[in-house]
A tleap script that builds the chain and sets N, CA, C and O, in Angstrom:
source leaprc.protein.ff14SB
mol = sequence {
  NMET THR THR HIE THR LEU ASN PRO ASP ASP
  PHE ASP ARG LEU SER GLY ALA GLU ARG ASP
  LYS VAL ALA GLU ASP GLU ALA SER VAL ARG
  LYS GLY PHE TRP LYS LYS MET ARG GLY ALA
  ALA ARG HIE VAL PRO PHE ALA GLU ASP ALA
  VAL ALA SER TYR TYR ALA ALA LEU ASP ARG
  GLN THR PRO LEU ARG VAL ARG ALA THR LEU
  PHE GLY ALA LEU ALA TYR PHE ILE LEU PRO
  PHE ASP LEU THR PRO ASP LEU LEU PRO LEU
  ILE GLY PHE GLY ASP ASP ALA ALA VAL LEU
  MET GLY ALA LEU LYS LEU LEU SER GLY HIE
  VAL LYS PRO GLU HIE TYR GLU ALA ALA ARG
  SER ALA LEU ASP PRO ASP GLY ARG PRO THR
  THR GLU ASP ASP ARG PRO CTHR
}
set mol.1.N position { 7.721 -35.499 -3.994 }
set mol.1.CA position { 6.649 -34.845 -3.169 }
set mol.1.C position { 6.399 -33.613 -4.389 }
set mol.1.O position { 7.285 -33.214 -5.144 }
set mol.2.N position { 5.032 -33.146 -4.377 }
set mol.2.CA position { 4.721 -32.181 -5.689 }
set mol.2.C position { 4.481 -30.483 -4.852 }
set mol.2.O position { 3.741 -30.209 -3.907 }
set mol.3.N position { 5.214 -29.778 -5.467 }
set mol.3.CA position { 5.682 -28.526 -4.510 }
set mol.3.C position { 4.047 -27.499 -5.017 }
set mol.3.O position { 3.797 -27.229 -6.192 }
set mol.4.N position { 3.414 -27.208 -4.182 }
set mol.4.CA position { 2.182 -26.116 -4.351 }
set mol.4.C position { 2.232 -25.318 -3.489 }
set mol.4.O position { 2.895 -25.422 -2.458 }
set mol.5.N position { 1.192 -23.980 -3.960 }
set mol.5.CA position { 1.030 -22.963 -3.273 }
set mol.5.C position { 0.215 -23.236 -2.213 }
set mol.5.O position { 0.504 -22.483 -1.283 }
set mol.6.N position { -0.683 -23.988 -1.941 }
set mol.6.CA position { -1.788 -24.041 -1.041 }
set mol.6.C position { -1.899 -24.087 0.134 }
set mol.6.O position { -1.975 -25.170 0.713 }
set mol.7.N position { -1.935 -22.967 0.748 }
set mol.7.CA position { -1.937 -23.020 2.576 }
set mol.7.C position { -2.395 -24.339 3.051 }
set mol.7.O position { -3.582 -24.666 3.060 }
set mol.8.N position { -1.446 -25.071 3.436 }
set mol.8.CA position { -1.189 -26.775 4.276 }
set mol.8.C position { -2.810 -26.773 5.060 }
set mol.8.O position { -3.475 -27.808 5.068 }
set mol.9.N position { -3.300 -25.545 5.670 }
set mol.9.CA position { -4.444 -25.887 6.519 }
set mol.9.C position { -5.716 -25.806 5.131 }
set mol.9.O position { -6.675 -26.564 5.273 }
set mol.10.N position { -5.700 -25.189 4.253 }
set mol.10.CA position { -6.662 -25.229 3.299 }
set mol.10.C position { -6.641 -26.496 2.131 }
set mol.10.O position { -7.577 -26.741 1.370 }
set mol.11.N position { -5.401 -27.198 2.182 }
set mol.11.CA position { -4.675 -28.002 1.210 }
set mol.11.C position { -5.389 -29.253 2.348 }
set mol.11.O position { -5.271 -30.319 1.743 }
set mol.12.N position { -5.832 -29.429 3.251 }
set mol.12.CA position { -5.955 -30.689 4.433 }
set mol.12.C position { -7.444 -30.591 4.511 }
set mol.12.O position { -8.100 -31.279 5.294 }
set mol.13.N position { -8.056 -29.572 3.540 }
set mol.13.CA position { -9.629 -29.665 3.825 }
set mol.13.C position { -10.251 -30.453 2.825 }
set mol.13.O position { -11.433 -30.780 2.924 }
set mol.14.N position { -9.343 -30.869 1.608 }
set mol.14.CA position { -9.806 -31.458 0.339 }
set mol.14.C position { -9.648 -32.829 0.719 }
set mol.14.O position { -8.977 -33.350 1.610 }
set mol.15.N position { -10.494 -33.348 -0.244 }
set mol.15.CA position { -10.284 -35.243 -0.447 }
set mol.15.C position { -9.021 -35.493 -1.154 }
set mol.15.O position { -8.503 -34.657 -1.895 }
set mol.16.N position { -8.502 -36.728 -0.899 }
set mol.16.CA position { -7.195 -37.530 -1.435 }
set mol.16.C position { -6.958 -36.871 -3.191 }
set mol.16.O position { -5.918 -36.399 -3.652 }
set mol.17.N position { -8.402 -37.060 -3.950 }
set mol.17.CA position { -8.434 -36.984 -5.032 }
set mol.17.C position { -8.594 -35.611 -5.461 }
set mol.17.O position { -8.240 -35.273 -6.591 }
set mol.18.N position { -9.119 -34.773 -4.612 }
set mol.18.CA position { -9.319 -33.339 -4.562 }
set mol.18.C position { -7.604 -32.625 -4.749 }
set mol.18.O position { -7.127 -31.788 -5.515 }
set mol.19.N position { -7.074 -33.416 -3.678 }
set mol.19.CA position { -5.869 -32.698 -3.593 }
set mol.19.C position { -4.905 -33.025 -4.451 }
set mol.19.O position { -4.125 -32.152 -4.833 }
set mol.20.N position { -4.803 -34.281 -4.877 }
set mol.20.CA position { -4.098 -34.724 -6.189 }
set mol.20.C position { -4.349 -34.013 -7.244 }
set mol.20.O position { -3.324 -33.644 -7.819 }
set mol.21.N position { -5.574 -33.596 -7.837 }
set mol.21.CA position { -6.108 -32.753 -8.994 }
set mol.21.C position { -5.403 -31.253 -9.009 }
set mol.21.O position { -4.809 -30.707 -9.938 }
set mol.22.N position { -5.688 -30.734 -7.570 }
set mol.22.CA position { -5.284 -29.390 -7.710 }
set mol.22.C position { -3.893 -29.443 -7.688 }
set mol.22.O position { -3.429 -28.386 -8.116 }
set mol.23.N position { -3.037 -30.254 -7.358 }
set mol.23.CA position { -1.645 -30.059 -7.506 }
set mol.23.C position { -0.998 -30.681 -8.603 }
set mol.23.O position { 0.080 -30.229 -8.989 }
set mol.24.N position { -1.551 -31.721 -9.188 }
set mol.24.CA position { -1.396 -31.669 -11.022 }
set mol.24.C position { -2.192 -30.852 -11.777 }
set mol.24.O position { -2.585 -31.397 -12.808 }
set mol.25.N position { -2.460 -30.038 -11.656 }
set mol.25.CA position { -3.204 -29.191 -12.343 }
set mol.25.C position { -2.057 -27.462 -11.610 }
set mol.25.O position { -1.626 -26.604 -12.380 }
set mol.26.N position { -1.890 -27.432 -10.390 }
set mol.26.CA position { -0.846 -26.603 -10.516 }
set mol.26.C position { 0.424 -26.909 -10.859 }
set mol.26.O position { 1.302 -26.051 -10.779 }
set mol.27.N position { 0.629 -27.911 -11.196 }
set mol.27.CA position { 2.118 -28.459 -11.645 }
set mol.27.C position { 2.332 -28.022 -13.172 }
set mol.27.O position { 3.268 -27.375 -13.642 }
set mol.28.N position { 1.158 -28.578 -13.846 }
set mol.28.CA position { 1.020 -28.230 -15.271 }
set mol.28.C position { 1.152 -26.935 -15.912 }
set mol.28.O position { 1.784 -26.565 -16.902 }
set mol.29.N position { 0.163 -26.167 -14.842 }
set mol.29.CA position { -0.102 -24.616 -14.941 }
set mol.29.C position { 1.516 -24.017 -14.761 }
set mol.29.O position { 1.964 -23.151 -15.511 }
set mol.30.N position { 2.101 -24.473 -13.926 }
set mol.30.CA position { 3.383 -23.922 -13.598 }
set mol.30.C position { 4.419 -23.956 -14.656 }
set mol.30.O position { 4.995 -23.039 -15.242 }
set mol.31.N position { 4.526 -25.446 -14.770 }
set mol.31.CA position { 5.325 -25.728 -15.771 }
set mol.31.C position { 5.239 -25.247 -17.451 }
set mol.31.O position { 6.252 -24.923 -18.070 }
set mol.32.N position { 4.181 -25.257 -17.922 }
set mol.32.CA position { 3.546 -24.715 -19.644 }
set mol.32.C position { 3.094 -23.770 -19.278 }
set mol.32.O position { 2.475 -24.771 -18.917 }
set mol.33.N position { 2.568 -22.510 -18.843 }
set mol.33.CA position { 1.696 -21.278 -19.071 }
set mol.33.C position { 2.833 -20.472 -19.550 }
set mol.33.O position { 2.820 -20.196 -20.749 }
set mol.34.N position { 3.427 -20.213 -19.116 }
set mol.34.CA position { 4.627 -18.972 -19.864 }
set mol.34.C position { 5.033 -19.258 -21.265 }
set mol.34.O position { 5.266 -18.254 -21.938 }
set mol.35.N position { 5.196 -20.655 -21.971 }
set mol.35.CA position { 5.365 -21.054 -22.460 }
set mol.35.C position { 4.674 -21.217 -23.607 }
set mol.35.O position { 5.104 -20.883 -24.711 }
set mol.36.N position { 3.228 -21.903 -23.323 }
set mol.36.CA position { 1.870 -21.834 -24.050 }
set mol.36.C position { 1.611 -20.167 -24.310 }
set mol.36.O position { 1.386 -19.722 -25.435 }
set mol.37.N position { 1.665 -19.493 -23.337 }
set mol.37.CA position { 1.623 -17.789 -23.841 }
set mol.37.C position { 2.387 -17.131 -25.061 }
set mol.37.O position { 1.921 -16.499 -26.008 }
set mol.38.N position { 3.707 -17.464 -24.762 }
set mol.38.CA position { 4.745 -17.313 -25.791 }
set mol.38.C position { 4.448 -17.646 -27.211 }
set mol.38.O position { 4.666 -16.862 -28.135 }
set mol.39.N position { 3.805 -19.156 -27.391 }
set mol.39.CA position { 3.614 -19.341 -28.286 }
set mol.39.C position { 1.938 -18.879 -29.237 }
set mol.39.O position { 1.488 -18.806 -30.381 }
set mol.40.N position { 1.698 -18.756 -28.369 }
set mol.40.CA position { 0.018 -18.363 -28.471 }
set mol.40.C position { -0.590 -17.227 -28.580 }
set mol.40.O position { -1.569 -16.969 -29.281 }
set mol.41.N position { 0.281 -16.206 -27.539 }
set mol.41.CA position { -0.511 -14.737 -27.517 }
set mol.41.C position { -0.954 -14.012 -28.337 }
set mol.41.O position { -1.881 -13.232 -28.120 }
set mol.42.N position { -0.350 -14.151 -29.448 }
set mol.42.CA position { -0.526 -13.324 -30.429 }
set mol.42.C position { -2.212 -13.504 -31.005 }
set mol.42.O position { -2.990 -12.597 -31.303 }
set mol.43.N position { -2.491 -15.287 -31.045 }
set mol.43.CA position { -3.715 -15.269 -31.370 }
set mol.43.C position { -4.811 -15.545 -30.257 }
set mol.43.O position { -5.890 -16.088 -30.494 }
set mol.44.N position { -4.404 -15.110 -29.043 }
set mol.44.CA position { -5.207 -15.268 -27.923 }
set mol.44.C position { -5.606 -13.866 -27.390 }
set mol.44.O position { -5.060 -13.067 -26.629 }
set mol.45.N position { -7.057 -13.882 -28.256 }
set mol.45.CA position { -8.069 -12.409 -27.656 }
set mol.45.C position { -7.869 -12.167 -26.295 }
set mol.45.O position { -7.714 -11.001 -25.932 }
set mol.46.N position { -7.843 -13.326 -25.260 }
set mol.46.CA position { -8.007 -13.593 -23.891 }
set mol.46.C position { -6.539 -13.449 -23.130 }
set mol.46.O position { -6.238 -13.739 -21.973 }
set mol.47.N position { -5.923 -13.024 -23.953 }
set mol.47.CA position { -4.221 -13.055 -23.037 }
set mol.47.C position { -4.404 -12.466 -21.895 }
set mol.47.O position { -4.367 -13.325 -21.014 }
set mol.48.N position { -4.613 -11.267 -21.402 }
set mol.48.CA position { -4.612 -10.737 -20.357 }
set mol.48.C position { -5.053 -11.289 -19.438 }
set mol.48.O position { -4.309 -11.596 -18.506 }
set mol.49.N position { -6.655 -11.639 -19.412 }
set mol.49.CA position { -7.354 -12.378 -18.475 }
set mol.49.C position { -7.326 -13.526 -18.609 }
set mol.49.O position { -8.236 -14.188 -18.109 }
set mol.50.N position { -6.053 -14.300 -19.480 }
set mol.50.CA position { -5.326 -15.274 -18.835 }
set mol.50.C position { -4.406 -15.314 -17.906 }
set mol.50.O position { -4.300 -16.069 -16.940 }
set mol.51.N position { -3.548 -14.185 -18.372 }
set mol.51.CA position { -2.321 -14.192 -17.136 }
set mol.51.C position { -2.979 -13.772 -15.960 }
set mol.51.O position { -2.669 -14.226 -14.859 }
set mol.52.N position { -3.904 -12.898 -16.133 }
set mol.52.CA position { -4.469 -12.235 -14.418 }
set mol.52.C position { -5.021 -13.603 -13.510 }
set mol.52.O position { -4.971 -13.768 -12.291 }
set mol.53.N position { -5.452 -14.324 -14.355 }
set mol.53.CA position { -6.072 -15.589 -13.795 }
set mol.53.C position { -4.749 -16.160 -13.131 }
set mol.53.O position { -4.742 -16.436 -11.931 }
set mol.54.N position { -3.506 -16.351 -14.020 }
set mol.54.CA position { -3.083 -17.030 -13.521 }
set mol.54.C position { -2.005 -16.170 -12.242 }
set mol.54.O position { -1.069 -16.804 -11.755 }
set mol.55.N position { -2.254 -14.831 -11.845 }
set mol.55.CA position { -1.551 -14.526 -11.295 }
set mol.55.C position { -2.958 -14.663 -9.880 }
set mol.55.O position { -2.583 -14.723 -8.709 }
set mol.56.N position { -3.938 -14.684 -10.098 }
set mol.56.CA position { -5.022 -15.102 -9.339 }
set mol.56.C position { -4.698 -16.268 -8.931 }
set mol.56.O position { -4.836 -16.354 -7.711 }
set mol.57.N position { -4.263 -17.367 -9.500 }
set mol.57.CA position { -4.369 -18.503 -8.943 }
set mol.57.C position { -3.333 -18.886 -7.999 }
set mol.57.O position { -3.483 -19.732 -7.117 }
set mol.58.N position { -1.948 -18.016 -8.298 }
set mol.58.CA position { -0.991 -18.280 -7.105 }
set mol.58.C position { -0.996 -17.635 -6.241 }
set mol.58.O position { -0.059 -17.719 -5.447 }
set mol.59.N position { -2.141 -16.637 -6.005 }
set mol.59.CA position { -2.008 -15.574 -4.812 }
set mol.59.C position { -2.534 -16.234 -3.341 }
set mol.59.O position { -3.726 -16.194 -3.037 }
set mol.60.N position { -1.809 -16.666 -2.721 }
set mol.60.CA position { -2.255 -17.177 -1.601 }
set mol.60.C position { -3.429 -16.628 -0.786 }
set mol.60.O position { -3.791 -17.258 0.208 }
set mol.61.N position { -4.188 -15.238 -1.223 }
set mol.61.CA position { -4.821 -14.815 -0.608 }
set mol.61.C position { -6.450 -15.065 -1.465 }
set mol.61.O position { -7.559 -14.711 -1.067 }
set mol.62.N position { -6.102 -15.762 -2.685 }
set mol.62.CA position { -7.467 -15.876 -2.930 }
set mol.62.C position { -8.018 -17.864 -2.620 }
set mol.62.O position { -7.387 -18.912 -2.485 }
set mol.63.N position { -9.138 -17.573 -2.629 }
set mol.63.CA position { -9.664 -18.710 -1.765 }
set mol.63.C position { -9.307 -20.057 -2.473 }
set mol.63.O position { -9.075 -20.245 -3.668 }
set mol.64.N position { -9.318 -20.769 -1.646 }
set mol.64.CA position { -8.558 -22.081 -2.338 }
set mol.64.C position { -9.729 -22.912 -3.156 }
set mol.64.O position { -9.240 -23.948 -3.606 }
set mol.65.N position { -11.037 -22.779 -3.463 }
set mol.65.CA position { -11.600 -23.355 -4.201 }
set mol.65.C position { -11.453 -22.464 -5.400 }
set mol.65.O position { -11.438 -23.100 -6.454 }
set mol.66.N position { -11.364 -21.438 -5.498 }
set mol.66.CA position { -11.662 -20.266 -6.465 }
set mol.66.C position { -10.181 -20.483 -7.396 }
set mol.66.O position { -10.317 -20.570 -8.617 }
set mol.67.N position { -8.528 -20.581 -6.698 }
set mol.67.CA position { -7.446 -21.334 -7.183 }
set mol.67.C position { -7.785 -22.643 -7.550 }
set mol.67.O position { -7.389 -23.005 -8.658 }
set mol.68.N position { -8.469 -23.485 -6.828 }
set mol.68.CA position { -8.140 -25.025 -8.005 }
set mol.68.C position { -9.319 -24.821 -9.073 }
set mol.68.O position { -9.228 -25.704 -9.926 }
set mol.69.N position { -10.278 -24.050 -9.289 }
set mol.69.CA position { -11.170 -23.615 -10.368 }
set mol.69.C position { -10.407 -23.166 -11.284 }
set mol.69.O position { -10.502 -23.602 -12.431 }
set mol.70.N position { -9.692 -22.405 -11.013 }
set mol.70.CA position { -8.583 -21.299 -11.629 }
set mol.70.C position { -7.410 -21.905 -12.686 }
set mol.70.O position { -6.939 -21.508 -13.752 }
set mol.71.N position { -7.227 -22.889 -11.958 }
set mol.71.CA position { -5.499 -24.143 -12.230 }
set mol.71.C position { -6.198 -25.228 -13.138 }
set mol.71.O position { -5.632 -25.816 -14.060 }
set mol.72.N position { -7.586 -25.422 -12.725 }
set mol.72.CA position { -8.244 -26.433 -13.668 }
set mol.72.C position { -8.166 -25.644 -15.106 }
set mol.72.O position { -7.434 -26.118 -15.975 }
set mol.73.N position { -8.928 -24.418 -15.375 }
set mol.73.CA position { -9.447 -23.127 -16.474 }
set mol.73.C position { -7.682 -23.342 -17.244 }
set mol.73.O position { -7.560 -23.820 -18.371 }
set mol.74.N position { -6.680 -22.978 -16.552 }
set mol.74.CA position { -5.269 -22.417 -17.135 }
set mol.74.C position { -4.663 -24.060 -17.384 }
set mol.74.O position { -3.714 -24.177 -18.160 }
set mol.75.N position { -5.143 -25.121 -16.816 }
set mol.75.CA position { -4.551 -26.488 -17.227 }
set mol.75.C position { -5.207 -26.914 -18.520 }
set mol.75.O position { -4.561 -27.621 -19.293 }
set mol.76.N position { -6.297 -26.584 -18.782 }
set mol.76.CA position { -7.190 -26.846 -19.852 }
set mol.76.C position { -6.626 -26.361 -21.410 }
set mol.76.O position { -6.557 -26.894 -22.518 }
set mol.77.N position { -6.194 -24.767 -20.700 }
set mol.77.CA position { -5.810 -23.868 -21.567 }
set mol.77.C position { -4.265 -24.233 -22.391 }
set mol.77.O position { -3.904 -24.100 -23.561 }
set mol.78.N position { -3.541 -24.788 -21.060 }
set mol.78.CA position { -2.159 -25.276 -21.596 }
set mol.78.C position { -2.080 -26.578 -22.209 }
set mol.78.O position { -1.005 -27.027 -22.604 }
set mol.79.N position { -3.229 -27.240 -22.312 }
set mol.79.CA position { -3.240 -28.855 -23.043 }
set mol.79.C position { -2.788 -28.703 -24.288 }
set mol.79.O position { -3.195 -27.885 -25.113 }
set mol.80.N position { -1.538 -29.878 -24.482 }
set mol.80.CA position { -1.423 -29.972 -25.897 }
set mol.80.C position { -2.617 -30.255 -27.083 }
set mol.80.O position { -2.850 -29.858 -28.224 }
set mol.81.N position { -3.151 -31.075 -26.215 }
set mol.81.CA position { -4.786 -31.325 -27.318 }
set mol.81.C position { -5.817 -31.204 -26.818 }
set mol.81.O position { -5.906 -31.676 -25.685 }
set mol.82.N position { -6.856 -30.636 -27.318 }
set mol.82.CA position { -8.127 -30.659 -26.332 }
set mol.82.C position { -9.164 -30.607 -27.605 }
set mol.82.O position { -8.895 -30.939 -28.760 }
set mol.83.N position { -10.527 -30.066 -27.065 }
set mol.83.CA position { -11.653 -30.453 -27.821 }
set mol.83.C position { -11.450 -29.543 -29.336 }
set mol.83.O position { -11.695 -30.159 -30.374 }
set mol.84.N position { -11.069 -28.300 -29.417 }
set mol.84.CA position { -10.565 -27.773 -30.939 }
set mol.84.C position { -9.400 -27.536 -31.027 }
set mol.84.O position { -8.901 -26.570 -30.449 }
set mol.85.N position { -8.705 -28.375 -31.779 }
set mol.85.CA position { -6.802 -27.979 -31.911 }
set mol.85.C position { -6.882 -26.216 -31.792 }
set mol.85.O position { -7.876 -25.561 -32.107 }
set mol.86.N position { -5.845 -25.758 -31.366 }
set mol.86.CA position { -5.245 -24.600 -31.075 }
set mol.86.C position { -4.794 -24.407 -32.458 }
set mol.86.O position { -5.046 -23.318 -32.974 }
set mol.87.N position { -4.188 -25.262 -33.114 }
set mol.87.CA position { -3.433 -24.742 -34.561 }
set mol.87.C position { -5.095 -24.371 -35.521 }
set mol.87.O position { -4.800 -23.775 -36.556 }
set mol.88.N position { -5.721 -24.457 -35.472 }
set mol.88.CA position { -6.920 -23.792 -36.221 }
set mol.88.C position { -7.159 -22.455 -36.897 }
set mol.88.O position { -8.334 -22.375 -36.540 }
set mol.89.N position { -7.030 -21.708 -37.365 }
set mol.89.CA position { -7.231 -20.295 -37.591 }
set mol.89.C position { -8.906 -20.139 -36.937 }
set mol.89.O position { -9.947 -20.720 -37.246 }
set mol.90.N position { -8.663 -19.296 -36.119 }
set mol.90.CA position { -9.714 -18.247 -35.469 }
set mol.90.C position { -10.504 -18.870 -34.647 }
set mol.90.O position { -11.112 -18.226 -33.792 }
set mol.91.N position { -10.645 -20.308 -34.762 }
set mol.91.CA position { -11.573 -21.366 -33.718 }
set mol.91.C position { -11.041 -21.808 -32.473 }
set mol.91.O position { -11.560 -22.001 -31.373 }
set mol.92.N position { -9.338 -21.977 -33.114 }
set mol.92.CA position { -8.711 -23.166 -32.617 }
set mol.92.C position { -8.837 -22.775 -30.741 }
set mol.92.O position { -8.966 -23.724 -29.969 }
set mol.93.N position { -8.787 -21.514 -30.264 }
set mol.93.CA position { -9.009 -21.038 -28.899 }
set mol.93.C position { -10.385 -20.789 -28.561 }
set mol.93.O position { -10.737 -20.463 -27.427 }
set mol.94.N position { -11.060 -20.919 -29.404 }
set mol.94.CA position { -12.544 -20.980 -28.715 }
set mol.94.C position { -13.362 -21.734 -27.576 }
set mol.94.O position { -14.416 -21.333 -27.083 }
set mol.95.N position { -12.732 -22.812 -27.277 }
set mol.95.CA position { -13.008 -23.501 -26.288 }
set mol.95.C position { -12.355 -23.502 -24.939 }
set mol.95.O position { -12.766 -23.955 -23.871 }
set mol.96.N position { -11.033 -22.771 -25.300 }
set mol.96.CA position { -9.944 -22.463 -24.213 }
set mol.96.C position { -10.802 -21.169 -23.505 }
set mol.96.O position { -11.158 -21.039 -22.334 }
set mol.97.N position { -10.969 -20.378 -24.529 }
set mol.97.CA position { -11.892 -18.950 -24.478 }
set mol.97.C position { -13.167 -19.485 -23.341 }
set mol.97.O position { -13.421 -19.194 -22.172 }
set mol.98.N position { -13.523 -20.013 -23.919 }
set mol.98.CA position { -14.848 -20.527 -23.296 }
set mol.98.C position { -14.624 -21.250 -21.592 }
set mol.98.O position { -15.140 -20.738 -20.599 }
set mol.99.N position { -13.750 -22.520 -21.548 }
set mol.99.CA position { -13.842 -22.438 -20.178 }
set mol.99.C position { -13.273 -21.421 -19.386 }
set mol.99.O position { -14.010 -21.079 -18.461 }
set mol.100.N position { -12.040 -20.747 -19.466 }
set mol.100.CA position { -11.794 -19.937 -19.020 }
set mol.100.C position { -12.538 -18.791 -18.688 }
set mol.100.O position { -12.460 -18.363 -17.537 }
set mol.101.N position { -13.190 -18.272 -19.452 }
set mol.101.CA position { -14.357 -16.922 -19.624 }
set mol.101.C position { -15.160 -17.788 -18.540 }
set mol.101.O position { -15.111 -17.396 -17.374 }
set mol.102.N position { -15.821 -18.823 -18.815 }
set mol.102.CA position { -16.768 -19.225 -17.801 }
set mol.102.C position { -16.243 -19.162 -16.645 }
set mol.102.O position { -16.900 -18.558 -15.797 }
set mol.103.N position { -15.001 -19.712 -16.262 }
set mol.103.CA position { -14.494 -19.903 -14.631 }
set mol.103.C position { -14.300 -18.581 -14.265 }
set mol.103.O position { -14.387 -18.519 -13.038 }
set mol.104.N position { -13.994 -17.078 -14.937 }
set mol.104.CA position { -13.659 -15.929 -14.971 }
set mol.104.C position { -14.965 -15.594 -14.514 }
set mol.104.O position { -14.953 -15.214 -13.344 }
set mol.105.N position { -15.953 -15.608 -14.988 }
set mol.105.CA position { -17.402 -15.214 -15.001 }
set mol.105.C position { -18.205 -15.528 -13.644 }
set mol.105.O position { -19.168 -14.910 -13.192 }
set mol.106.N position { -17.606 -16.561 -13.161 }
set mol.106.CA position { -18.079 -17.197 -11.762 }
set mol.106.C position { -17.546 -16.885 -10.876 }
set mol.106.O position { -18.110 -17.170 -9.820 }
set mol.107.N position { -16.077 -16.078 -10.771 }
set mol.107.CA position { -14.911 -15.895 -9.696 }
set mol.107.C position { -14.508 -15.023 -9.988 }
set mol.107.O position { -13.326 -14.841 -9.698 }
set mol.108.N position { -15.441 -13.684 -10.934 }
set mol.108.CA position { -14.547 -12.233 -11.346 }
set mol.108.C position { -14.354 -11.779 -10.495 }
set mol.108.O position { -13.422 -10.988 -10.644 }
set mol.109.N position { -14.887 -11.806 -9.121 }
set mol.109.CA position { -14.892 -10.667 -7.822 }
set mol.109.C position { -13.329 -11.318 -7.070 }
set mol.109.O position { -12.902 -10.735 -6.074 }
set mol.110.N position { -12.569 -12.518 -7.626 }
set mol.110.CA position { -11.463 -12.705 -6.823 }
set mol.110.C position { -10.104 -12.738 -7.755 }
set mol.110.O position { -8.959 -12.989 -7.378 }
set mol.111.N position { -10.541 -12.428 -9.017 }
set mol.111.CA position { -9.635 -12.193 -9.804 }
set mol.111.C position { -9.565 -10.446 -9.663 }
set mol.111.O position { -10.394 -9.761 -10.263 }
set mol.112.N position { -8.588 -9.878 -8.889 }
set mol.112.CA position { -8.707 -8.311 -8.700 }
set mol.112.C position { -7.833 -7.397 -9.350 }
set mol.112.O position { -7.025 -7.891 -10.137 }
set mol.113.N position { -7.827 -5.940 -9.153 }
set mol.113.CA position { -7.025 -5.139 -10.022 }
set mol.113.C position { -5.791 -5.640 -9.853 }
set mol.113.O position { -5.253 -6.044 -10.884 }
set mol.114.N position { -5.133 -5.737 -8.759 }
set mol.114.CA position { -3.637 -6.139 -8.666 }
set mol.114.C position { -3.370 -7.537 -9.693 }
set mol.114.O position { -2.363 -7.711 -10.380 }
set mol.115.N position { -4.282 -8.252 -9.616 }
set mol.115.CA position { -3.593 -9.289 -10.783 }
set mol.115.C position { -4.195 -9.115 -12.225 }
set mol.115.O position { -4.038 -10.043 -13.019 }
set mol.116.N position { -4.831 -8.059 -12.590 }
set mol.116.CA position { -4.686 -7.339 -13.934 }
set mol.116.C position { -3.677 -6.459 -14.084 }
set mol.116.O position { -3.232 -6.371 -15.228 }
set mol.117.N position { -3.118 -5.681 -13.128 }
set mol.117.CA position { -1.944 -4.914 -13.011 }
set mol.117.C position { -0.779 -5.540 -13.173 }
set mol.117.O position { 0.185 -4.884 -13.568 }
set mol.118.N position { -0.683 -6.583 -12.966 }
set mol.118.CA position { 0.453 -7.463 -13.061 }
set mol.118.C position { 0.723 -8.522 -14.145 }
set mol.118.O position { 1.748 -9.139 -14.435 }
set mol.119.N position { -0.748 -8.538 -14.741 }
set mol.119.CA position { -0.990 -9.174 -16.347 }
set mol.119.C position { -0.573 -8.303 -17.381 }
set mol.119.O position { -0.327 -8.865 -18.448 }
set mol.120.N position { -0.401 -6.820 -17.333 }
set mol.120.CA position { -0.539 -5.894 -18.100 }
set mol.120.C position { 1.282 -5.526 -17.982 }
set mol.120.O position { 1.959 -5.047 -18.892 }
set mol.121.N position { 1.610 -5.786 -17.054 }
set mol.121.CA position { 3.126 -5.725 -16.515 }
set mol.121.C position { 3.781 -7.189 -17.430 }
set mol.121.O position { 4.814 -7.014 -18.076 }
set mol.122.N position { 3.468 -7.853 -17.430 }
set mol.122.CA position { 4.022 -9.187 -17.677 }
set mol.122.C position { 3.614 -9.539 -19.439 }
set mol.122.O position { 4.086 -10.411 -20.168 }
set mol.123.N position { 2.706 -8.629 -19.694 }
set mol.123.CA position { 2.388 -8.854 -21.369 }
set mol.123.C position { 2.985 -7.283 -22.050 }
set mol.123.O position { 2.900 -6.248 -21.388 }
set mol.124.N position { 3.489 -7.309 -23.227 }
set mol.124.CA position { 3.778 -6.498 -24.129 }
set mol.124.C position { 2.467 -5.641 -24.756 }
set mol.124.O position { 1.356 -6.119 -24.531 }
set mol.125.N position { 2.557 -4.379 -25.541 }
set mol.125.CA position { 1.204 -4.118 -26.261 }
set mol.125.C position { 0.657 -5.082 -27.122 }
set mol.125.O position { -0.435 -4.757 -27.589 }
set mol.126.N position { 1.004 -5.941 -27.394 }
set mol.126.CA position { 0.777 -6.965 -28.550 }
set mol.126.C position { 0.014 -8.261 -27.608 }
set mol.126.O position { -0.772 -9.081 -28.082 }
set mol.127.N position { 0.309 -8.222 -26.674 }
set mol.127.CA position { -0.241 -9.152 -25.657 }
set mol.127.C position { 0.322 -10.377 -25.578 }
set mol.127.O position { -0.314 -11.416 -25.400 }
set mol.128.N position { 2.112 -10.248 -25.769 }
set mol.128.CA position { 2.623 -11.459 -25.545 }
set mol.128.C position { 3.531 -11.314 -24.362 }
set mol.128.O position { 3.743 -10.115 -24.182 }
set mol.129.N position { 4.216 -12.144 -23.391 }
set mol.129.CA position { 5.189 -11.999 -22.835 }
set mol.129.C position { 6.214 -11.045 -22.617 }
set mol.129.O position { 6.875 -10.725 -23.605 }
set mol.130.N position { 6.437 -10.609 -21.702 }
set mol.130.CA position { 7.658 -9.749 -21.851 }
set mol.130.C position { 8.984 -9.848 -22.024 }
set mol.130.O position { 9.768 -9.089 -22.594 }
set mol.131.N position { 9.252 -11.524 -21.113 }
set mol.131.CA position { 10.441 -11.803 -21.556 }
set mol.131.C position { 10.217 -13.573 -22.379 }
set mol.131.O position { 9.168 -14.165 -22.634 }
set mol.132.N position { 11.258 -13.882 -22.544 }
set mol.132.CA position { 11.445 -15.232 -23.126 }
set mol.132.C position { 11.893 -16.716 -22.396 }
set mol.132.O position { 11.997 -17.870 -22.812 }
set mol.133.N position { 12.086 -16.097 -21.177 }
set mol.133.CA position { 11.961 -17.055 -20.406 }
set mol.133.C position { 11.170 -17.101 -19.375 }
set mol.133.O position { 10.699 -15.999 -19.094 }
set mol.134.N position { 10.749 -18.217 -18.504 }
set mol.134.CA position { 9.793 -18.451 -17.792 }
set mol.134.C position { 9.502 -17.782 -16.940 }
set mol.134.O position { 10.114 -18.237 -15.973 }
set mol.135.N position { 8.836 -16.798 -16.574 }
set mol.135.CA position { 8.591 -16.057 -15.851 }
set mol.135.C position { 8.479 -16.147 -14.205 }
set mol.135.O position { 7.510 -16.896 -14.080 }
set mol.136.N position { 8.861 -15.854 -13.048 }
set mol.136.CA position { 8.935 -16.449 -11.757 }
set mol.136.C position { 7.580 -16.588 -10.992 }
set mol.136.O position { 6.836 -15.608 -10.969 }
set mol.137.N position { 7.272 -17.559 -10.465 }
set mol.137.CA position { 6.021 -17.523 -10.013 }
set mol.137.C position { 6.098 -17.287 -8.194 }
set mol.137.O position { 5.060 -17.220 -7.536 }
savepdb mol mol.pdb
quit
């Protein structure tokens, strides 16, 4: 059984395919987000936005459709292979940034100041996670 943070009442309003996709994206994000941030943070100019989106996606007060969209964008960010390989200097994270920034633009009212405050607390001044272990969710 997949563990998720979605409110059961909200989760039940999704179709079976939507439930499966959201649960899959959330599991991928929970498993790989901090590992990706540790390895890529110094190359990612949108690290604070990514971490704030992570906290907003996990926040049970964030509306279901917003959380599902954020989980999808974050899952794309942590994919090992995507449209533009992240290993390419300067442009490798361009597609990741575009996906995440597009989601944030649409959902900006739901990524709240407290999510950004949590993001700043989780990152050092260089934008890297403050601990080497996976942060609790």
